[in-house]
N, C-alpha and C positions, 0 to 999 in steps of 0.2 A: 698378720704376717709371721709373727713369732711362732704361731701354732705349726706352721710348716716345719720349722726346724725341730721343735719339740717332738712332734709326731715321728719325724724321720729318725731322730736320735733314739727314741724309745724302741722303734722297730729294730734298729741295729743292735741295741743292747740286749733285748730279750729274744731276738730272732724268731718272733712269733707272727710277724706280718711282713708284707712286702710293700715298702713305701712307693707311692706313685712316682712316675718318672716324667720328665718333660717340662715344657715351659710353664705349666700350671704350678709346678713345685718350685721352679726357679725363675722368678719374675725379673728377668734381665732387662726388661723394658724400663725398669726403675733405675738402672745404672746410668749415671751421667758421665760422659767422656768428652774430651775436646773434639772439635769438628774433624771429621774424616776417620775417626776411630770407631770400631765395632767390637762388641763382645758377644761370644757365643759359647755354648756348652761344649767342652772337649770330651768330658765324661762326667756322669753323675753317679758312678758306682764305685767310689773309693771312700769308704767310711772313715771319718776323722782325718782326712787328707792333710798332711803337714809338709815337711820338707820334700822337695823334688830334686832328682838328679837324672841326667840323661847320659846314656851310654853312647859310644861312637856309632853303634849300629842303630841308634834311634829309639831304643827302648827307654821309656820313662819310668823311673822307679820312684815310689812315693812311700814315705814313712807315715806312721799314725801314732796317736796317743792312746785313746780308749781301747780299741780292739786288740792291741798288741800284735798287729799284723803289718807286714810290708807287702806292697803291691807292685806289679809290673803292668804298665799300660802300653798297649801297642796300637799304632795307627798304620795298618799294613798298606793301605792304598794311598796314604799321604794326602787325604782329603781334608785334614784339619779336624777330624773327629775320630775318637778312639774306636777301634773295632773289637778289642778284647781286653779284659782285665784279669790278671792272674794273681793269686796269693802265693808269694814266694817264701814267706816266713810267717810263723804264727807262734803264739804262746810266749811272746817276749814282753818285757816291761817297758812300756811307753817308748817304743822304737821310733821316735820322731825323726831322727836324723839319718840321712842316707848320702853316700858319696861314692862315685864310681872311679876306679883307678886300676889300670893294667889288667883289664878283663874281669875284675872282681867288684862286687858290691859290698861296701862297708856300711855297717849299721850301728848307730849310736843308741845302745840300750842305756838304762840308768847307770849301771855300774860297770858296764863292759863295752868294748868295741868288738863287733862280730864281723865276719866276712863270709860271703857266698862266692865261691870260685866258679868261673866259667858259666855264670848264671844266664847270660844272654841266650845260650844254646840249650838251656834246661828250664825254661819257664814253666812247662807243664809238669816237670819232675825235678824240682829244685833240690840241690844238695843240702845236707844239714849244715847249719852255721858253724864256722870255726871261731874260736875265741882268739882275737888278736891281742887284746889287753883286758885285764880285769883289775886295773889299778885305780879305778875311780870310785868315789863314795857311793853308797847305796841309798842315800837320802832321796825321797821322791819329791820333796819340796824344792822346786826349781831344778829337778833332776833330769828333765827331758833335755835332749841335746840336739843342736843343729851342728852338723859336722861338714867339713870341706877340706879338700887338698889345696894347699897353697902353691904358689909358683916355685917354692923351694922343694917341693916334693914331700913335705911333711903333712900329716893329717892333723888339723886343728880341731880340738875338742874342748868346749867350754864346760866349766863346772860352776853352776849357780850357787848363790848364797843359800844355806839351808834354813832360811828365815826371811821375814820381811826386813828386819834391821837387827844386826848383831855384829859382834867382832868374831868371825869364825875361828874355831879352835885350830884348824889346820890350814896351812898356806894354799893348798889346792883349791879351797873354796873361793868363790867370787873371783874366778880367774878364767883366762883362756890358755889352755895347755896345748901342747902339740907332741905327737909321737911319730916315729918313722912308720912306714907302711907295714913293717913286721911287728909293730908294737913296742919296739925298744926305744930307749932314749927319752923317756918322758921328761918334759921340762915345762916350766911356766913361761909363757910368752908375755902376758899382760895381767896386771893385778888390779884390784879395786873395781871389778866389773860385776855388778850385782846379778844380772841375769841377761846374757845375750843369747838370742835365739835367731840371729841372722848376721852374716858377715860375708864380705867379698873383697877381692883385691882390685885396686885400680888397674884397668887394662894397660895403662901406659907407664905409670910409676911403680906398679906392683906393691903398693902400700896397702896394708890391711885397714879396712873400714868396717865398723860394726855398730849395730843398734844395741841399746841397753835400756832395760825397763827400770824406771825410777821406783823408789820405795813408796809404800802406801801410808795412809793415815797422817799426812801433813796437810790435808785439805784438798778440795777439788782442783785448785789451781797450782799446787806445788807437790812435788817437783816436776819439771818436765822430763819426759823420756829423752834419750840422747842418741845422736849419731856421732860416733867417735872415730878418730883417725889414729892409727898406731904405726908410724913410719919405721919403728924399730922395736926390738924386744926390750923388756925391762921397765916399761912405763906403768904408772899407777893412775887409775882414773877416778879415785876418790872414795869409793864405797868402803866402809860405812860412814866416813867422816864428812864428806862433802857431796852435794847433789847438784847436778846441773851447772857445775862450775862455780857457783856463787852462793849456794844455800848450805850453811853449816848445819849439820845434824844436831837437833836439840839434845840428844842423849850422848852421842859419841864424838861430836865435833870439837869439843873443848880441847885446846892444845894441838889441834890439827887444822891450821888455816888452809882455806881452799887454794891459796897460791902455791901450795906444795904439790898439787895434783894437776893432771892434764885436764883442761877444760874441754867441753864437747865441741866438735866441729860445727854442729848445728843443734840447737834446742828444738825438740819436737813437742807435740802437744802433751799436756799433762795427763798421764794415765791412758794414753791411746793404745798402749801395749804394742809398741813397734817391734815386729819380729822379722820375718824373712825379708832380706834385701839383696838386690843385685845391681850391678852396673849394666846399663843397656849397651850391648856390644853388637847389636844387629844393624841392618841397613834398611829394613822396611819402614821404620818410623822416620819422620823428617830429621834433617841434620841436627837441629837444635836438641834432639833427645840423645844423641850419641855420647856415650861415656858419662851419662847422668845416672842418678841413683833412684831406683824404684824401691819403695818400702811397703810391705804389707802391714797395715795397722789392724791388729786383731780386735781391738775395741776395749773400752774400759769395763770393769766388772763391778766397781763399787763407787763410782762417781755419781753424784746426785743427778746430774744431767749427762747422759752417755755421750761419748765422743769416740772418734776412731771409726772402725768398721769400714775401711776404705783402703785404697792404694794411693799413696802420696809420692811426690817426686821432689828430690833435692837437687837443685842445679849447682854445678861447680864451675868456677872460673879460676884459672891459675892455681888449681889445687885447693881452693877454699870454697866453702859453701856460701852461696850468695842468695838463695831463695828456697823456700819450702812451701809447697802448695799441694792441694788435692789433685789427683790425676783421674781416678775412677772412684766415684762415691754413689751411694744409693742403697747399700746394704743396711743402712740405718735411715729410717724414715719416721718422722714425727716421734722420735724418742724410742722407737721399737726397731729391733734388728732381726733380719731374717737370714743373715749369713755373716761369716767372719773370715776375712782374708787371712791366710796363715803363711803363705810363701809366694814368691814370684820366681819365674825362670824364663830366660830368653832362649827361644828355639832357633835352630839353624836358619830358618827362613825369616827370622826377625820378629815373629809373633811373640807376644808376652803371655805366658801361662800364669794363672792365679789359682792357688789352691784355697779351698774354702772348707775348713774342717768341720764347721757346724752343719753344712749341707752335704758333706761327702762328695764334693764336686770339684772339678778343675775347669776353669774357664779359659778361653783363648781370645786375646785381644789383638786385633789386626788393624792395619791402616791402609786406606786408599785415598788419594788426594781428591778433595771435593771438586765436582765439576761445576 
């Protein structure tokens, strides 16, 4: 099964072949979901699909890492399958992050935030990107960015640690920063965040929740990835001194007790590479899914037994995480992976989209009550 992904990725990188399309390349019959749920291909023509953002007109924008491109995906007849994919930006540095605001698409490049104005009406002839801010470090290590506008109207832009484990030289590293839509007012909202590639705001309390990838080389079982809650600005979440709320770093933890830092709201699997996350705000799924958290677990890269490669769900009650369990799994079978979930997005009809950057695909999960 891994051969499918390797072949497809090679085609995209060298542009010398056309990867096969359809069910034979994307074995969705291997994906296990709760009763009543169904997964289908929305599109399989978005190489290295990462963060997704939807415009009010229904255009789905998708960032990428490897190709340096940003895509627009259009479902004109609203049948739950994309009709057309446009390339709206190219030649960028790992433009993983996309966010839509006031008629413009914002793009998170490694060191910049860019903007495409009026893009919905110019998909076939996109404008040149404008630089909103060039205030971010150029390091590619944890340099890809998931970006999103908060309820306060600010654009939140994370800056990962430029290392596996270190004390970064500049305060901007290992943080979640934010800027105004025009790029002004850069400030740090949260510190001690090793590498968040997914966050969202609770639909009722408007508090920021985010995933964070734990450090490597402390063993297969340590530390956990984290789901964190930041109800206000100025909190520190432990990196590089404390991991998972209770694991003191062997190199940097001395003199920095874990009690000084914010513990995770939920410990996730160790090295599952939890990235894209969203609150479920739709009405298609049963009521018990409303306002709960879906997380795309990209999958471990150096664990002796791979884990992740799935979409998980964290249930909340009274603002606290009470459970963590798989929702969609099967991209990893018998220790071999054929796809890697990278982001999730709730559509207006309540369907859940899942981006798979390994297969260049976006899936659509729907629900119908079992008869």
